[in-house]
All heavy atoms as a GROMACS GRO file, in nm:
protein
  600
    1MET      N    1  12.468   4.106   5.260
    1MET     CA    2  12.414   3.993   5.316
    1MET      C    3  12.268   4.006   5.348
    1MET      O    4  12.230   4.104   5.384
    1MET     CB    5  12.483   3.957   5.451
    1MET     CG    6  12.626   3.908   5.445
    1MET     SD    7  12.622   3.753   5.530
    1MET     CE    8  12.760   3.673   5.451
    2LYS      N    9  12.194   3.896   5.322
    2LYS     CA   10  12.049   3.899   5.341
    2LYS      C   11  12.026   3.899   5.494
    2LYS      O   12  12.092   3.841   5.568
    2LYS     CB   13  11.984   3.783   5.279
    2LYS     CG   14  11.978   3.784   5.133
    2LYS     CD   15  11.904   3.674   5.072
    2LYS     CE   16  11.892   3.692   4.918
    2LYS     NZ   17  11.804   3.595   4.859
    3THR      N   18  11.916   3.977   5.526
    3THR     CA   19  11.876   3.994   5.679
    3THR      C   20  11.735   3.934   5.690
    3THR      O   21  11.653   3.953   5.603
    3THR     CB   22  11.868   4.140   5.712
    3THR    OG1   23  12.005   4.197   5.683
    3THR    CG2   24  11.840   4.160   5.853
    4VAL      N   25  11.720   3.863   5.805
    4VAL     CA   26  11.589   3.809   5.845
    4VAL      C   27  11.541   3.892   5.956
    4VAL      O   28  11.597   3.915   6.056
    4VAL     CB   29  11.596   3.660   5.882
    4VAL    CG1   30  11.464   3.612   5.933
    4VAL    CG2   31  11.652   3.580   5.765
    5ILE      N   32  11.412   3.944   5.941
    5ILE     CA   33  11.346   4.029   6.040
    5ILE      C   34  11.225   3.950   6.094
    5ILE      O   35  11.138   3.897   6.013
    5ILE     CB   36  11.294   4.162   5.980
    5ILE    CG1   37  11.419   4.234   5.915
    5ILE    CG2   38  11.228   4.242   6.083
    5ILE    CD1   39  11.512   4.283   6.004
    6PHE      N   40  11.215   3.950   6.231
    6PHE     CA   41  11.100   3.891   6.294
    6PHE      C   42  11.052   3.984   6.392
    6PHE      O   43  11.114   4.034   6.483
    6PHE     CB   44  11.131   3.756   6.362
    6PHE     CG   45  11.019   3.691   6.435
    6PHE    CD1   46  10.901   3.636   6.360
    6PHE    CD2   47  11.021   3.680   6.570
    6PHE    CE1   48  10.814   3.573   6.432
    6PHE    CE2   49  10.928   3.605   6.640
    6PHE     CZ   50  10.815   3.563   6.572
    7GLN      N   51  10.920   4.033   6.376
    7GLN     CA   52  10.860   4.139   6.466
    7GLN      C   53  10.747   4.078   6.550
    7GLN      O   54  10.659   4.012   6.495
    7GLN     CB   55  10.809   4.255   6.386
    7GLN     CG   56  10.757   4.366   6.469
    7GLN     CD   57  10.736   4.486   6.386
    7GLN    OE1   58  10.761   4.501   6.276
    7GLN    NE2   59  10.680   4.588   6.450
    8THR      N   60  10.754   4.102   6.686
    8THR     CA   61  10.649   4.060   6.769
    8THR      C   62  10.580   4.195   6.819
    8THR      O   63  10.620   4.301   6.782
    8THR     CB   64  10.697   3.977   6.891
    8THR    OG1   65  10.783   4.066   6.975
    8THR    CG2   66  10.781   3.865   6.843
    9ALA      N   67  10.487   4.178   6.898
    9ALA     CA   68  10.423   4.302   6.965
    9ALA      C   69  10.514   4.386   7.045
    9ALA      O   70  10.505   4.504   7.055
    9ALA     CB   71  10.308   4.252   7.047
   10ASN      N   72  10.625   4.319   7.098
   10ASN     CA   73  10.713   4.392   7.189
   10ASN      C   74  10.862   4.412   7.145
   10ASN      O   75  10.928   4.474   7.210
   10ASN     CB   76  10.721   4.307   7.326
   10ASN     CG   77  10.588   4.310   7.389
   10ASN    OD1   78  10.519   4.403   7.394
   10ASN    ND2   79  10.546   4.195   7.439
   11ALA      N   80  10.895   4.338   7.034
   11ALA     CA   81  11.034   4.349   6.988
   11ALA      C   82  11.047   4.325   6.837
   11ALA      O   83  10.953   4.263   6.769
   11ALA     CB   84  11.120   4.241   7.063
   12VAL      N   85  11.162   4.369   6.784
   12VAL     CA   86  11.188   4.336   6.641
   12VAL      C   87  11.326   4.275   6.652
   12VAL      O   88  11.432   4.330   6.708
   12VAL     CB   89  11.203   4.468   6.557
   12VAL    CG1   90  11.243   4.436   6.421
   12VAL    CG2   91  11.068   4.542   6.562
   13PHE      N   92  11.338   4.151   6.586
   13PHE     CA   93  11.460   4.076   6.592
   13PHE      C   94  11.521   4.081   6.452
   13PHE      O   95  11.447   4.084   6.353
   13PHE     CB   96  11.428   3.934   6.620
   13PHE     CG   97  11.367   3.894   6.755
   13PHE    CD1   98  11.235   3.913   6.784
   13PHE    CD2   99  11.450   3.872   6.863
   13PHE    CE1  100  11.178   3.888   6.909
   13PHE    CE2  101  11.404   3.849   6.990
   13PHE     CZ  102  11.261   3.861   7.005
   14ARG      N  103  11.649   4.092   6.449
   14ARG     CA  104  11.725   4.094   6.321
   14ARG      C  105  11.839   4.004   6.321
   14ARG      O  106  11.928   4.002   6.410
   14ARG     CB  107  11.775   4.239   6.299
   14ARG     CG  108  11.844   4.264   6.167
   14ARG     CD  109  11.889   4.410   6.152
   14ARG     NE  110  11.787   4.508   6.188
   14ARG     CZ  111  11.705   4.561   6.098
   14ARG    NH1  112  11.716   4.538   5.965
   14ARG    NH2  113  11.615   4.654   6.140
   15PHE      N  114  11.852   3.916   6.216
   15PHE     CA  115  11.948   3.818   6.198
   15PHE      C  116  12.003   3.813   6.061
   15PHE      O  117  11.930   3.849   5.971
   15PHE     CB  118  11.902   3.677   6.237
   15PHE     CG  119  11.822   3.667   6.368
   15PHE    CD1  120  11.695   3.673   6.378
   15PHE    CD2  121  11.900   3.655   6.482
   15PHE    CE1  122  11.627   3.665   6.498
   15PHE    CE2  123  11.839   3.648   6.608
   15PHE     CZ  124  11.698   3.655   6.614
   16LEU      N  125  12.128   3.754   6.042
   16LEU     CA  126  12.172   3.731   5.916
   16LEU      C  127  12.108   3.589   5.860
   16LEU      O  128  12.080   3.507   5.940
   16LEU     CB  129  12.325   3.707   5.915
   16LEU     CG  130  12.411   3.825   5.952
   16LEU    CD1  131  12.555   3.792   5.954
   16LEU    CD2  132  12.386   3.939   5.853
   17GLN      N  133  12.072   3.590   5.743
   17GLN     CA  134  12.008   3.476   5.678
   17GLN      C  135  12.092   3.344   5.702
   17GLN      O  136  12.023   3.248   5.741
   17GLN     CB  137  11.991   3.494   5.528
   17GLN     CG  138  11.922   3.374   5.455
   17GLN     CD  139  11.950   3.368   5.316
   17GLN    OE1  140  12.063   3.411   5.271
   17GLN    NE2  141  11.860   3.317   5.233
   18LYS      N  142  12.217   3.349   5.692
   18LYS     CA  143  12.293   3.226   5.712
   18LYS      C  144  12.286   3.166   5.848
   18LYS      O  145  12.281   3.053   5.872
   18LYS     CB  146  12.432   3.244   5.660
   18LYS     CG  147  12.524   3.337   5.762
   18LYS     CD  148  12.669   3.337   5.718
   18LYS     CE  149  12.755   3.410   5.820
   18LYS     NZ  150  12.763   3.332   5.943
   19ASP      N  151  12.275   3.258   5.950
   19ASP     CA  152  12.268   3.216   6.091
   19ASP      C  153  12.138   3.153   6.112
   19ASP      O  154  12.129   3.044   6.181
   19ASP     CB  155  12.285   3.328   6.187
   19ASP     CG  156  12.432   3.388   6.186
   19ASP    OD1  157  12.520   3.314   6.157
   19ASP    OD2  158  12.440   3.516   6.215
   20VAL      N  159  12.027   3.205   6.058
   20VAL     CA  160  11.898   3.152   6.082
   20VAL      C  161  11.889   3.014   6.004
   20VAL      O  162  11.829   2.923   6.060
   20VAL     CB  163  11.787   3.240   6.021
   20VAL    CG1  164  11.652   3.182   6.020
   20VAL    CG2  165  11.782   3.376   6.103
   21LYS      N  166  11.941   3.011   5.880
   21LYS     CA  167  11.926   2.888   5.804
   21LYS      C  168  12.006   2.774   5.888
   21LYS      O  169  11.950   2.661   5.897
   21LYS     CB  170  11.988   2.906   5.665
   21LYS     CG  171  11.965   2.783   5.581
   21LYS     CD  172  12.011   2.825   5.444
   21LYS     CE  173  11.986   2.711   5.341
   21LYS     NZ  174  12.034   2.745   5.200
   22GLU      N  175  12.126   2.798   5.928
   22GLU     CA  176  12.202   2.708   6.007
   22GLU      C  177  12.125   2.645   6.131
   22GLU      O  178  12.119   2.535   6.154
   22GLU     CB  179  12.337   2.761   6.040
   22GLU     CG  180  12.428   2.775   5.932
   22GLU     CD  181  12.558   2.857   5.977
   22GLU    OE1  182  12.576   2.887   6.096
   22GLU    OE2  183  12.641   2.873   5.889
   23ARG      N  184  12.068   2.744   6.196
   23ARG     CA  185  11.988   2.703   6.315
   23ARG      C  186  11.871   2.623   6.279
   23ARG      O  187  11.834   2.521   6.343
   23ARG     CB  188  11.950   2.836   6.398
   23ARG     CG  189  11.876   2.806   6.527
   23ARG     CD  190  11.960   2.713   6.616
   23ARG     NE  191  12.088   2.746   6.629
   23ARG     CZ  192  12.138   2.815   6.739
   23ARG    NH1  193  12.062   2.839   6.838
   23ARG    NH2  194  12.267   2.848   6.745
   24LEU      N  195  11.794   2.664   6.181
   24LEU     CA  196  11.678   2.590   6.139
   24LEU      C  197  11.713   2.437   6.099
   24LEU      O  198  11.645   2.346   6.131
   24LEU     CB  199  11.605   2.652   6.016
   24LEU     CG  200  11.517   2.777   6.053
   24LEU    CD1  201  11.479   2.853   5.926
   24LEU    CD2  202  11.398   2.740   6.126
   25ILE      N  203  11.820   2.425   6.031
   25ILE     CA  204  11.864   2.294   5.980
   25ILE      C  205  11.903   2.214   6.106
   25ILE      O  206  11.865   2.091   6.121
   25ILE     CB  207  11.973   2.305   5.879
   25ILE    CG1  208  11.919   2.362   5.742
   25ILE    CG2  209  12.039   2.174   5.860
   25ILE    CD1  210  12.021   2.398   5.643
   26SER      N  211  11.984   2.273   6.199
   26SER     CA  212  12.037   2.200   6.311
   26SER      C  213  11.929   2.160   6.416
   26SER      O  214  11.941   2.064   6.490
   26SER     CB  215  12.152   2.268   6.382
   26SER     OG  216  12.097   2.383   6.446
   27MET      N  217  11.818   2.244   6.424
   27MET     CA  218  11.719   2.224   6.534
   27MET      C  219  11.588   2.162   6.461
   27MET      O  220  11.484   2.146   6.541
   27MET     CB  221  11.689   2.352   6.598
   27MET     CG  222  11.808   2.400   6.666
   27MET     SD  223  11.768   2.547   6.764
   27MET     CE  224  11.677   2.480   6.905
   28ARG      N  225  11.599   2.123   6.341
   28ARG     CA  226  11.472   2.081   6.275
   28ARG      C  227  11.407   1.957   6.349
   28ARG      O  228  11.283   1.964   6.368
   28ARG     CB  229  11.507   2.029   6.138
   28ARG     CG  230  11.397   1.988   6.049
   28ARG     CD  231  11.429   1.956   5.914
   28ARG     NE  232  11.570   1.959   5.881
   28ARG     CZ  233  11.628   1.990   5.768
   28ARG    NH1  234  11.558   2.042   5.677
   28ARG    NH2  235  11.759   1.992   5.747
   29SER      N  236  11.478   1.869   6.402
   29SER     CA  237  11.421   1.758   6.473
   29SER      C  238  11.381   1.782   6.614
   29SER      O  239  11.298   1.709   6.682
   29SER     CB  240  11.521   1.639   6.470
   29SER     OG  241  11.627   1.669   6.546
   30GLN      N  242  11.423   1.893   6.677
   30GLN     CA  243  11.392   1.919   6.812
   30GLN      C  244  11.252   1.990   6.819
   30GLN      O  245  11.189   1.981   6.923
   30GLN     CB  246  11.486   2.022   6.883
   30GLN     CG  247  11.620   1.952   6.894
   30GLN     CD  248  11.733   2.045   6.948
   30GLN    OE1  249  11.691   2.154   6.998
   30GLN    NE2  250  11.854   2.002   6.953
   31TYR      N  251  11.212   2.061   6.724
   31TYR     CA  252  11.083   2.126   6.734
   31TYR      C  253  10.987   2.071   6.611
   31TYR      O  254  10.981   1.949   6.605
   31TYR     CB  255  11.102   2.283   6.715
   31TYR     CG  256  11.182   2.344   6.823
   31TYR    CD1  257  11.311   2.392   6.806
   31TYR    CD2  258  11.126   2.358   6.952
   31TYR    CE1  259  11.377   2.443   6.904
   31TYR    CE2  260  11.181   2.415   7.052
   31TYR     CZ  261  11.320   2.463   7.032
   31TYR     OH  262  11.390   2.510   7.133
   32ASP      N  263  10.925   2.150   6.550
   32ASP     CA  264  10.829   2.120   6.451
   32ASP      C  265  10.901   2.102   6.314
   32ASP      O  266  10.930   2.198   6.251
   32ASP     CB  267  10.718   2.227   6.434
   32ASP     CG  268  10.609   2.194   6.340
   32ASP    OD1  269  10.626   2.112   6.255
   32ASP    OD2  270  10.508   2.265   6.349
   33PRO      N  271  10.923   1.978   6.262
   33PRO     CA  272  11.011   1.958   6.147
   33PRO      C  273  10.945   2.026   6.017
   33PRO      O  274  11.008   2.071   5.927
   33PRO     CB  275  11.025   1.803   6.130
   33PRO     CG  276  10.938   1.751   6.233
   33PRO     CD  277  10.887   1.852   6.329
   34ASP      N  278  10.807   2.018   6.015
   34ASP     CA  279  10.729   2.072   5.902
   34ASP      C  280  10.748   2.226   5.890
   34ASP      O  281  10.778   2.276   5.788
   34ASP     CB  282  10.583   2.033   5.896
   34ASP     CG  283  10.560   1.886   5.889
   34ASP    OD1  284  10.650   1.820   5.814
   34ASP    OD2  285  10.458   1.836   5.929
   35GLU      N  286  10.733   2.288   6.006
   35GLU     CA  287  10.749   2.432   6.009
   35GLU      C  288  10.888   2.475   5.980
   35GLU      O  289  10.917   2.572   5.921
   35GLU     CB  290  10.708   2.482   6.149
   35GLU     CG  291  10.702   2.641   6.161
   35GLU     CD  292  10.601   2.711   6.086
   35GLU    OE1  293  10.515   2.654   6.016
   35GLU    OE2  294  10.613   2.836   6.072
   36ALA      N  295  10.989   2.404   6.041
   36ALA     CA  296  11.133   2.423   6.012
   36ALA      C  297  11.162   2.418   5.858
   36ALA      O  298  11.229   2.503   5.804
   36ALA     CB  299  11.216   2.330   6.088
   37ALA      N  300  11.105   2.315   5.796
   37ALA     CA  301  11.132   2.295   5.648
   37ALA      C  302  11.064   2.414   5.577
   37ALA      O  303  11.124   2.471   5.483
   37ALA     CB  304  11.071   2.163   5.609
   38LEU      N  305  10.939   2.451   5.618
   38LEU     CA  306  10.881   2.564   5.560
   38LEU      C  307  10.959   2.695   5.566
   38LEU      O  308  10.974   2.769   5.471
   38LEU     CB  309  10.732   2.586   5.607
   38LEU     CG  310  10.657   2.707   5.557
   38LEU    CD1  311  10.611   2.683   5.419
   38LEU    CD2  312  10.534   2.731   5.642
   39LEU      N  313  11.011   2.716   5.684
   39LEU     CA  314  11.088   2.845   5.712
   39LEU      C  315  11.221   2.845   5.634
   39LEU      O  316  11.261   2.932   5.585
   39LEU     CB  317  11.115   2.859   5.857
   39LEU     CG  318  10.986   2.911   5.940
   39LEU    CD1  319  11.010   2.891   6.086
   39LEU    CD2  320  10.951   3.046   5.909
   40THR      N  321  11.288   2.722   5.630
   40THR     CA  322  11.404   2.711   5.555
   40THR      C  323  11.389   2.730   5.414
   40THR      O  324  11.465   2.814   5.350
   40THR     CB  325  11.466   2.569   5.575
   40THR    OG1  326  11.480   2.544   5.714
   40THR    CG2  327  11.592   2.559   5.502
   41GLU      N  328  11.275   2.684   5.358
   41GLU     CA  329  11.247   2.711   5.216
   41GLU      C  330  11.214   2.863   5.197
   41GLU      O  331  11.268   2.922   5.102
   41GLU     CB  332  11.117   2.634   5.179
   41GLU     CG  333  11.080   2.658   5.031
   41GLU     CD  334  11.172   2.595   4.933
   41GLU    OE1  335  11.253   2.508   4.963
   41GLU    OE2  336  11.167   2.641   4.810
   42LEU      N  337  11.142   2.927   5.286
   42LEU     CA  338  11.107   3.072   5.282
   42LEU      C  339  11.230   3.159   5.286
   42LEU      O  340  11.245   3.237   5.191
   42LEU     CB  341  11.015   3.110   5.393
   42LEU     CG  342  10.974   3.262   5.401
   42LEU    CD1  343  10.888   3.283   5.287
   42LEU    CD2  344  10.919   3.287   5.536
   43ILE      N  345  11.326   3.132   5.365
   43ILE     CA  346  11.439   3.223   5.374
   43ILE      C  347  11.539   3.185   5.261
   43ILE      O  348  11.621   3.273   5.229
   43ILE     CB  349  11.508   3.224   5.506
   43ILE    CG1  350  11.572   3.092   5.545
   43ILE    CG2  351  11.409   3.268   5.616
   43ILE    CD1  352  11.661   3.099   5.665
   44SER      N  353  11.536   3.065   5.208
   44SER     CA  354  11.636   3.024   5.107
   44SER      C  355  11.589   3.078   4.960
   44SER      O  356  11.682   3.087   4.890
   44SER     CB  357  11.650   2.876   5.096
   44SER     OG  358  11.708   2.821   5.224
   45THR      N  359  11.463   3.084   4.951
   45THR     CA  360  11.416   3.124   4.809
   45THR      C  361  11.377   3.283   4.799
   45THR      O  362  11.343   3.311   4.689
   45THR     CB  363  11.300   3.039   4.764
   45THR    OG1  364  11.187   3.060   4.858
   45THR    CG2  365  11.331   2.890   4.764
   46HIS      N  366  11.390   3.339   4.908
   46HIS     CA  367  11.349   3.484   4.907
   46HIS      C  368  11.453   3.563   4.828
   46HIS      O  369  11.568   3.546   4.849
   46HIS     CB  370  11.338   3.540   5.046
   46HIS     CG  371  11.237   3.643   5.065
   46HIS    ND1  372  11.266   3.783   5.028
   46HIS    CD2  373  11.110   3.648   5.106
   46HIS    CE1  374  11.165   3.858   5.057
   46HIS    NE2  375  11.071   3.785   5.096
   47HIS      N  376  11.405   3.656   4.739
   47HIS     CA  377  11.500   3.728   4.649
   47HIS      C  378  11.551   3.859   4.696
   47HIS      O  379  11.641   3.914   4.655
   47HIS     CB  380  11.435   3.741   4.513
   47HIS     CG  381  11.413   3.613   4.441
   47HIS    ND1  382  11.507   3.536   4.401
   47HIS    CD2  383  11.293   3.546   4.424
   47HIS    CE1  384  11.457   3.424   4.348
   47HIS    NE2  385  11.333   3.427   4.357
   48SER      N  386  11.477   3.922   4.790
   48SER     CA  387  11.514   4.066   4.842
   48SER      C  388  11.614   4.043   4.955
   48SER      O  389  11.639   3.934   5.007
   48SER     CB  390  11.391   4.145   4.888
   48SER     OG  391  11.335   4.075   5.007
   49GLU      N  392  11.678   4.152   4.981
   49GLU     CA  393  11.781   4.149   5.081
   49GLU      C  394  11.728   4.150   5.227
   49GLU      O  395  11.798   4.104   5.320
   49GLU     CB  396  11.868   4.283   5.074
   49GLU     CG  397  11.957   4.284   4.958
   49GLU     CD  398  12.064   4.165   4.963
   49GLU    OE1  399  12.126   4.163   5.068
   49GLU    OE2  400  12.080   4.093   4.859
   50THR      N  401  11.598   4.178   5.239
   50THR     CA  402  11.539   4.180   5.377
   50THR      C  403  11.419   4.068   5.360
   50THR      O  404  11.332   4.087   5.285
   50THR     CB  405  11.475   4.313   5.423
   50THR    OG1  406  11.589   4.407   5.421
   50THR    CG2  407  11.418   4.301   5.552
   51ILE      N  408  11.428   3.977   5.450
   51ILE     CA  409  11.326   3.874   5.453
   51ILE      C  410  11.243   3.893   5.585
   51ILE      O  411  11.300   3.887   5.696
   51ILE     CB  412  11.397   3.731   5.455
   51ILE    CG1  413  11.489   3.723   5.341
   51ILE    CG2  414  11.294   3.625   5.464
   51ILE    CD1  415  11.592   3.609   5.346
   52LEU      N  416  11.123   3.911   5.574
   52LEU     CA  417  11.026   3.934   5.692
   52LEU      C  418  10.950   3.796   5.717
   52LEU      O  419  10.896   3.733   5.636
   52LEU     CB  420  10.922   4.035   5.653
   52LEU     CG  421  10.974   4.178   5.615
   52LEU    CD1  422  10.865   4.269   5.579
   52LEU    CD2  423  11.049   4.230   5.743
   53ILE      N  424  10.971   3.762   5.833
   53ILE     CA  425  10.902   3.639   5.888
   53ILE      C  426  10.782   3.689   5.970
   53ILE      O  427  10.797   3.770   6.066
   53ILE     CB  428  10.995   3.552   5.981
   53ILE    CG1  429  11.118   3.517   5.917
   53ILE    CG2  430  10.916   3.430   6.042
   53ILE    CD1  431  11.107   3.412   5.806
   54SER      N  432  10.669   3.658   5.932
   54SER     CA  433  10.540   3.703   5.994
   54SER      C  434  10.521   3.648   6.138
   54SER      O  435  10.578   3.536   6.166
   54SER     CB  436  10.419   3.663   5.907
   54SER     OG  437  10.388   3.530   5.914
   55TYR      N  438  10.460   3.718   6.214
   55TYR     CA  439  10.433   3.670   6.351
   55TYR      C  440  10.348   3.541   6.355
   55TYR      O  441  10.353   3.475   6.458
   55TYR     CB  442  10.350   3.787   6.417
   55TYR     CG  443  10.340   3.764   6.573
   55TYR    CD1  444  10.452   3.765   6.650
   55TYR    CD2  445  10.220   3.749   6.628
   55TYR    CE1  446  10.443   3.740   6.791
   55TYR    CE2  447  10.203   3.728   6.768
   55TYR     CZ  448  10.317   3.724   6.847
   55TYR     OH  449  10.303   3.705   6.982
   56GLY      N  450  10.277   3.511   6.244
   56GLY     CA  451  10.207   3.385   6.242
   56GLY      C  452  10.295   3.259   6.254
   56GLY      O  453  10.250   3.153   6.273
   57HIS      N  454  10.420   3.272   6.224
   57HIS     CA  455  10.514   3.159   6.232
   57HIS      C  456  10.574   3.168   6.376
   57HIS      O  457  10.689   3.195   6.410
   57HIS     CB  458  10.635   3.181   6.138
   57HIS     CG  459  10.600   3.172   5.996
   57HIS    ND1  460  10.575   3.050   5.937
   57HIS    CD2  461  10.581   3.259   5.903
   57HIS    CE1  462  10.542   3.060   5.811
   57HIS    NE2  463  10.544   3.199   5.779
   58HIS      N  464  10.495   3.108   6.471
   58HIS     CA  465  10.521   3.102   6.613
   58HIS      C  466  10.648   3.028   6.639
   58HIS      O  467  10.720   3.065   6.741
   58HIS     CB  468  10.400   3.043   6.697
   58HIS     CG  469  10.280   3.126   6.674
   58HIS    ND1  470  10.259   3.248   6.723
   58HIS    CD2  471  10.161   3.090   6.612
   58HIS    CE1  472  10.143   3.294   6.695
   58HIS    NE2  473  10.081   3.205   6.619
   59TYR      N  474  10.670   2.930   6.561
   59TYR     CA  475  10.793   2.843   6.582
   59TYR      C  476  10.915   2.928   6.575
   59TYR      O  477  11.022   2.900   6.640
   59TYR     CB  478  10.790   2.733   6.482
   59TYR     CG  479  10.916   2.653   6.470
   59TYR    CD1  480  10.954   2.556   6.572
   59TYR    CD2  481  11.005   2.672   6.368
   59TYR    CE1  482  11.067   2.485   6.560
   59TYR    CE2  483  11.124   2.596   6.356
   59TYR     CZ  484  11.153   2.506   6.456
   59TYR     OH  485  11.274   2.435   6.441
   60PHE      N  486  10.918   3.026   6.484
   60PHE     CA  487  11.031   3.112   6.470
   60PHE      C  488  11.070   3.192   6.586
   60PHE      O  489  11.186   3.213   6.614
   60PHE     CB  490  11.012   3.212   6.345
   60PHE     CG  491  11.137   3.269   6.309
   60PHE    CD1  492  11.236   3.197   6.234
   60PHE    CD2  493  11.179   3.400   6.354
   60PHE    CE1  494  11.355   3.262   6.192
   60PHE    CE2  495  11.300   3.447   6.319
   60PHE     CZ  496  11.385   3.378   6.233
   61GLY      N  497  10.974   3.218   6.683
   61GLY     CA  498  11.001   3.284   6.811
   61GLY      C  499  11.108   3.208   6.891
   61GLY      O  500  11.191   3.260   6.949
   62TYR      N  501  11.093   3.066   6.889
   62TYR     CA  502  11.193   2.987   6.954
   62TYR      C  503  11.333   2.994   6.902
   62TYR      O  504  11.435   3.002   6.970
   62TYR     CB  505  11.142   2.842   6.962
   62TYR     CG  506  11.015   2.813   7.038
   62TYR    CD1  507  10.899   2.791   6.967
   62TYR    CD2  508  11.016   2.824   7.183
   62TYR    CE1  509  10.783   2.772   7.037
   62TYR    CE2  510  10.897   2.804   7.245
   62TYR     CZ  511  10.780   2.781   7.182
   62TYR     OH  512  10.664   2.762   7.234
   63ILE      N  513  11.331   3.002   6.761
   63ILE     CA  514  11.456   3.007   6.706
   63ILE      C  515  11.522   3.142   6.732
   63ILE      O  516  11.645   3.152   6.759
   63ILE     CB  517  11.439   2.998   6.542
   63ILE    CG1  518  11.384   2.858   6.509
   63ILE    CG2  519  11.570   3.029   6.459
   63ILE    CD1  520  11.482   2.744   6.540
   64ALA      N  521  11.439   3.249   6.728
   64ALA     CA  522  11.489   3.381   6.752
   64ALA      C  523  11.543   3.388   6.899
   64ALA      O  524  11.650   3.451   6.921
   64ALA     CB  525  11.382   3.484   6.743
   65LEU      N  526  11.476   3.334   6.992
   65LEU     CA  527  11.531   3.339   7.125
   65LEU      C  528  11.654   3.259   7.149
   65LEU      O  529  11.750   3.301   7.220
   65LEU     CB  530  11.422   3.292   7.225
   65LEU     CG  531  11.296   3.382   7.233
   65LEU    CD1  532  11.192   3.319   7.326
   65LEU    CD2  533  11.333   3.514   7.292
   66ASP      N  534  11.668   3.139   7.077
   66ASP     CA  535  11.788   3.067   7.085
   66ASP      C  536  11.905   3.146   7.034
   66ASP      O  537  12.016   3.136   7.090
   66ASP     CB  538  11.767   2.932   7.006
   66ASP     CG  539  11.684   2.830   7.080
   66ASP    OD1  540  11.671   2.839   7.203
   66ASP    OD2  541  11.642   2.735   7.011
   67LEU      N  542  11.883   3.202   6.922
   67LEU     CA  543  11.993   3.280   6.862
   67LEU      C  544  12.038   3.401   6.944
   67LEU      O  545  12.157   3.417   6.971
   67LEU     CB  546  11.951   3.336   6.715
   67LEU     CG  547  11.942   3.226   6.605
   67LEU    CD1  548  11.865   3.283   6.489
   67LEU    CD2  549  12.075   3.168   6.570
   68ILE      N  550  11.944   3.470   6.998
   68ILE     CA  551  11.975   3.582   7.077
   68ILE      C  552  12.039   3.543   7.209
   68ILE      O  553  12.137   3.614   7.254
   68ILE     CB  554  11.846   3.664   7.117
   68ILE    CG1  555  11.793   3.738   6.990
   68ILE    CG2  556  11.871   3.769   7.225
   68ILE    CD1  557  11.878   3.846   6.923
   69SER      N  558  12.003   3.429   7.266
   69SER     CA  559  12.072   3.382   7.387
   69SER      C  560  12.209   3.341   7.363
   69SER      O  561  12.292   3.349   7.459
   69SER     CB  562  11.989   3.263   7.450
   69SER     OG  563  12.004   3.146   7.369
   70GLU      N  564  12.245   3.318   7.247
   70GLU     CA  565  12.394   3.289   7.205
   70GLU      C  566  12.463   3.404   7.155
   70GLU      O  567  12.576   3.399   7.108
   70GLU     CB  568  12.394   3.164   7.110
   70GLU     CG  569  12.342   3.035   7.165
   70GLU     CD  570  12.343   2.935   7.065
   70GLU    OE1  571  12.417   2.942   6.964
   70GLU    OE2  572  12.291   2.832   7.094
   71GLY      N  573  12.395   3.524   7.156
   71GLY     CA  574  12.467   3.645   7.112
   71GLY      C  575  12.466   3.666   6.967
   71GLY      O  576  12.549   3.740   6.910
   72ILE      N  577  12.372   3.596   6.893
   72ILE     CA  578  12.360   3.607   6.743
   72ILE      C  579  12.249   3.688   6.720
   72ILE      O  580  12.131   3.670   6.762
   72ILE     CB  581  12.348   3.465   6.684
   72ILE    CG1  582  12.470   3.382   6.728
   72ILE    CG2  583  12.337   3.478   6.540
   72ILE    CD1  584  12.458   3.230   6.690
   73GLY      N  585  12.262   3.799   6.633
   73GLY     CA  586  12.152   3.883   6.600
   73GLY      C  587  12.142   4.006   6.689
   73GLY      O  588  12.223   4.025   6.781
   74ALA      N  589  12.028   4.068   6.667
   74ALA     CA  590  12.000   4.185   6.754
   74ALA      C  591  11.856   4.198   6.776
   74ALA      O  592  11.772   4.153   6.698
   74ALA     CB  593  12.053   4.312   6.685
   75VAL      N  594  11.827   4.265   6.889
   75VAL     CA  595  11.671   4.289   6.924
   75VAL      C  596  11.661   4.437   6.925
   75VAL      O  597  11.734   4.511   6.974
   75VAL     CB  598  11.641   4.231   7.061
   75VAL    CG1  599  11.496   4.254   7.096
   75VAL    CG2  600  11.672   4.085   7.069
   0.00000   0.00000   0.00000
């Protein structure tokens, strides 16, 4: 399974690609729809097993925290 990694100055978050994709699609209208679409495209078309989301994608921080708060992924 493909893994999505998001690293901040204080933590490294690790999620399954399918969990991130589902969350991005379901929350697209609640946050920044353009950024959500960009991130969905990024994780959907990436060919390696590990997908790195750069710290510059600040919107992803909200997605990461939502997933972690529901017990999905790891920090």
